[in-house]
C-alpha positions in Angstrom: 45.0 -27.2 -146.1 41.6 -27.8 -144.7 43.0 -27.9 -141.2 44.7 -24.5 -141.8 41.4 -22.8 -142.8 39.7 -24.2 -139.8 42.4 -22.9 -137.5 42.2 -19.5 -139.0 38.5 -19.3 -138.6 38.7 -20.4 -135.0 41.4 -17.7 -134.3 39.3 -14.9 -135.9 36.2 -16.0 -134.0 38.2 -15.9 -130.7 39.4 -12.4 -131.4 35.9 -11.1 -132.2 34.6 -12.8 -129.0 37.3 -11.1 -126.9 36.6 -7.7 -128.4 32.8 -8.2 -127.7 33.4 -9.2 -124.1 35.7 -6.3 -123.5 33.3 -3.7 -125.0 30.4 -5.1 -122.9 32.4 -5.0 -119.7 33.4 -1.4 -120.4 29.8 -0.2 -120.9 28.6 -1.9 -117.8 31.4 -0.4 -115.7 30.6 3.1 -117.0 26.9 2.7 -116.2 27.7 1.6 -112.6 30.6 4.0 -112.0 30.3 7.0 -114.3 33.5 8.9 -114.9 34.2 11.9 -112.7 33.5 15.2 -114.5 36.5 17.1 -115.6 37.6 19.9 -113.3 37.2 23.1 -115.2 38.4 26.5 -113.8 35.5 28.9 -113.1 36.5 31.3 -115.9 36.7 28.4 -118.4 33.4 27.1 -117.3 31.7 30.4 -117.8 33.2 30.7 -121.3 32.2 27.2 -122.2 28.6 27.7 -121.0 28.2 24.0 -120.5 29.1 21.1 -118.1 27.6 20.0 -114.8 26.9 22.7 -112.2 27.3 22.0 -108.4 24.8 23.0 -105.8 25.2 26.2 -103.7 26.1 26.1 -100.0 23.4 26.1 -97.4 22.7 29.5 -95.8 20.3 30.3 -92.9 18.2 33.5 -93.2 19.2 35.2 -90.0 21.2 35.0 -86.8 18.2 33.8 -84.7 17.7 30.7 -86.9 21.5 30.1 -86.8 21.5 30.2 -83.0 18.5 27.9 -82.7 20.1 25.5 -85.2 23.3 25.5 -83.1 21.4 24.9 -79.8 19.5 21.9 -81.2 22.7 20.5 -82.9 21.2 21.0 -86.4 24.2 23.1 -87.7 26.4 20.0 -88.0 23.7 18.1 -89.9 23.0 21.1 -92.1 26.7 21.5 -92.9 27.1 17.8 -93.7 24.1 17.9 -96.0 25.4 21.1 -97.7 28.8 19.5 -98.2 27.3 16.4 -99.8 25.1 18.4 -102.1 27.9 20.8 -103.1 30.1 17.9 -104.1 27.5 16.3 -106.3 26.9 17.6 -109.8 23.3 18.9 -110.1 22.6 16.6 -113.1 23.1 13.5 -111.0 20.5 12.0 -108.6 21.1 12.2 -104.8 23.4 9.5 -103.4 22.3 7.1 -100.6 24.5 9.0 -98.2 22.8 12.3 -99.1 19.3 10.8 -98.7 20.3 9.5 -95.3 21.6 12.9 -94.3 18.3 14.5 -95.4 16.3 12.0 -93.4 18.4 12.5 -90.3 18.0 16.3 -90.6 14.2 16.1 -91.0 13.9 13.7 -88.0 16.0 16.1 -85.9 13.9 19.1 -86.8 10.7 17.2 -86.1 12.0 16.2 -82.7 13.0 19.8 -82.0 9.5 21.0 -82.9 8.0 18.4 -80.5 10.4 19.5 -77.7 9.2 23.1 -78.1 5.6 22.1 -78.3 5.8 20.1 -75.1 7.0 23.2 -73.2 4.3 25.3 -74.8 1.7 22.6 -73.9 2.8 22.6 -70.2 2.7 26.4 -70.1 -0.8 26.6 -71.6 -2.1 23.8 -69.3 -0.8 25.7 -66.2 -2.3 28.9 -67.5 -5.6 27.2 -68.0 -5.6 25.7 -64.5 -4.7 29.0 -62.8 -7.3 30.9 -64.8 -10.0 28.5 -63.6 -8.8 28.9 -60.0 -8.7 32.6 -60.3 -12.2 32.7 -61.8 -13.6 30.8 -58.8 -11.9 33.1 -56.4 -13.1 36.1 -58.2 -16.7 34.8 -58.1 -16.4 34.2 -54.3 -14.9 37.7 -53.9 -17.6 39.4 -56.0 -20.4 37.7 -54.0 -18.9 38.8 -50.7 -18.3 42.4 -51.8 -21.9 42.6 -53.2 -23.3 41.4 -49.9 -21.3 43.8 -47.8 -22.0 46.7 -50.2 -25.8 45.9 -50.1 -25.7 45.7 -46.3 -23.9 49.0 -46.0 -26.4 50.6 -48.3 -29.4 49.2 -46.4 -27.9 50.1 -43.1 -27.1 53.6 -44.1 -30.3 54.5 -46.0 -32.8 52.4 -44.1 -31.8 53.5 -40.6 -31.4 57.1 -41.7 -35.1 57.1 -42.6 -35.9 55.9 -39.1 -33.7 58.5 -37.5 -35.4 61.2 -39.5 -38.8 60.0 -38.3 -37.8 60.4 -34.6 -36.7 64.1 -35.1 -40.2 65.5 -35.0 -40.5 68.1 -32.2 -43.8 66.7 -30.8 -42.2 63.3 -30.0 -40.1 64.8 -27.1 -36.5 64.9 -26.3 -36.3 61.2 -25.3 -37.4 60.0 -28.7 -35.0 62.4 -30.4 -32.1 61.1 -28.3 -33.0 57.5 -29.3 -33.1 58.6 -32.9 -29.7 60.3 -32.5 -28.3 57.1 -31.1 -29.7 55.1 -33.9 -28.3 57.5 -36.4 -24.8 57.2 -34.8 -25.1 53.4 -34.8 -26.2 53.3 -38.4 -23.4 55.5 -39.5 -20.9 53.4 -37.7 -22.3 50.2 -39.0 -22.4 51.5 -42.5 -18.8 52.7 -42.3 -17.6 49.3 -40.9 -19.5 47.4 -43.7 -17.9 49.7 -46.3 -14.5 49.1 -44.9 -15.1 45.3 -45.0 -16.3 45.5 -48.6 -13.1 47.5 -49.5 -10.9 44.9 -47.8 -12.8 42.0 -49.5 -11.8 43.4 -52.9 -8.5 41.6 -52.4 -10.4 38.3 -52.4 -9.7 35.0 -50.7 -6.5 33.0 -51.2 -6.0 29.4 -52.2 -3.4 26.6 -52.3 -2.3 25.4 -55.7 0.2 22.7 -54.8 -1.3 20.2 -57.2 -0.8 22.5 -60.2 2.5 22.2 -62.1 4.8 25.3 -61.8 6.7 26.1 -64.9 8.1 29.2 -63.3 9.9 27.3 -60.6 12.9 26.1 -62.7 13.4 29.7 -64.0 13.2 31.3 -60.6 15.3 28.8 -58.7 12.5 26.9 -57.2 11.9 23.1 -57.1 10.2 21.7 -60.1 6.7 20.2 -59.4 5.1 17.5 -61.5 5.9 17.8 -65.2 7.6 21.2 -64.9 10.6 20.1 -67.0 12.3 22.1 -69.7 14.3 20.3 -72.4 18.0 21.3 -72.1 17.8 23.0 -75.5 14.8 25.2 -74.5 16.5 26.1 -71.1 19.7 27.0 -72.9 17.8 29.2 -75.3 16.2 31.1 -72.4 19.5 31.4 -70.6 21.4 32.7 -73.7 21.6 36.3 -75.0 20.0 36.9 -78.4 22.5 36.8 -81.2 23.1 40.1 -83.0 21.6 42.1 -80.1 23.2 44.2 -77.4 24.8 41.7 -74.9 24.5 44.2 -72.1 20.8 43.6 -72.0 21.5 40.1 -70.7 19.9 36.7 -71.5 16.4 36.2 -72.6 15.4 35.2 -69.1 17.1 38.2 -67.6 15.2 40.4 -70.0 12.0 38.8 -68.9 12.9 39.4 -65.3 13.6 43.1 -66.1 10.1 43.4 -67.7 8.5 41.7 -64.6 10.3 44.2 -62.4 8.9 47.1 -64.4 5.4 45.6 -64.1 5.8 45.2 -60.4 5.6 41.4 -60.5 9.1 40.6 -59.4 11.0 43.4 -57.5 14.6 43.8 -58.2 15.2 46.8 -55.8 14.1 45.1 -52.6 15.7 41.6 -52.0 13.3 40.8 -49.2 10.2 41.6 -51.4 11.7 39.6 -54.2 12.2 36.6 -52.0 8.6 36.8 -50.9 7.4 37.1 -54.4 9.5 34.1 -55.6 8.2 32.1 -52.7 4.6 32.8 -53.7 5.3 32.2 -57.4 7.7 29.3 -57.4 7.4 27.6 -54.0 6.4 23.9 -53.7 5.3 24.5 -50.0 1.7 23.3 -49.7 1.1 25.9 -47.0 1.7 28.8 -49.4 -1.6 30.4 -50.5 -2.0 32.7 -53.6 -4.3 35.6 -53.8 -6.1 36.7 -57.0 -3.4 39.3 -57.7 -0.7 36.8 -57.4 -2.5 34.3 -59.6 -2.9 37.1 -62.2 0.9 37.9 -62.0 1.7 34.2 -62.4 -0.6 33.8 -65.4 0.9 36.9 -67.1 4.5 35.6 -66.4 3.7 32.2 -67.9 2.4 34.0 -71.0 5.6 35.9 -71.3 7.7 32.7 -71.1 5.4 31.1 -73.6 5.9 34.0 -76.0 9.7 33.7 -75.8 9.7 30.0 -76.3 7.4 30.2 -79.3 10.1 32.1 -81.2 12.0 28.9 -81.4 9.3 27.5 -83.6 9.7 30.5 -85.9 13.5 29.8 -86.2 12.9 26.1 -86.9 10.4 27.1 -89.6 13.0 29.4 -91.1 15.5 26.6 -91.2 13.0 24.3 -93.0 12.2 27.1 -95.5 15.8 27.5 -96.3 16.1 23.7 -96.7 13.1 23.7 -99.0 14.5 26.5 -101.0 17.7 24.6 -101.5 15.8 21.6 -102.7 14.0 23.7 -105.3 17.3 25.2 -106.4 18.6 21.7 -106.9 15.7 20.8 -109.1 
């Protein structure tokens, strides 16, 4: 009888232990792998007014940002991140895969910013070098013009006073003839000096072969030094703007049309255009640039710089949309 009670007690203790172990395992499993939320039709979810809500899809603000995202390959990363976020209920923390996708997107955007900044830095550096060279040429030109103008003034006014002094009737005809000759000579000298001063307005020319040329890759020239465009930036310039009239051409073609209107790059005369491109984009050390050509080149670099800068605007819009999505998630 005693043995029977002992066996019953052992059996009941075993059952209770098994139930306890099963309950503990179930709780642990649910904490590690929470059950998937029930799929509720949209109408039912609205009526219920409760239950986990999923994140909205990622949307870029405009076509320019969408184009830049595609050129830099950000669209696939954005789509992947959007898919991961839309599949996760908003009341659950981000998964490791989603965090990895976020990090990959941020690194790609940062690298894109640096690529654009590198081009802008090269453009700004070349503009600075050319501006210094132009300032030196302008200083030399101004000194030459001032000297010739002063010499023409002194020759004209000073000798004219001497001519007038020889025209007194008491000095005789010989003296008057000498004065007339001096007057003719002073007039001729003054005219020649004035012509030289006018021609000097063009200024001297100079070789700039040691200066990088960021226009060369755009105009079909040979790149010099660090004149390199990342493929994405070059693709952006050689693509027509999205959502705009495609008949206007690519961004680079639009720039060339503007340069043609400004007289910097002729489109009507092929021979003139070749000479202009040779002066603006040639790597020949024998080519010399005048002040006017340096001015054109600086202005054209500024135009390219402005177009490339718009890529940073598009990248900023992409990040603003990403930040807005994160705030929506919270």
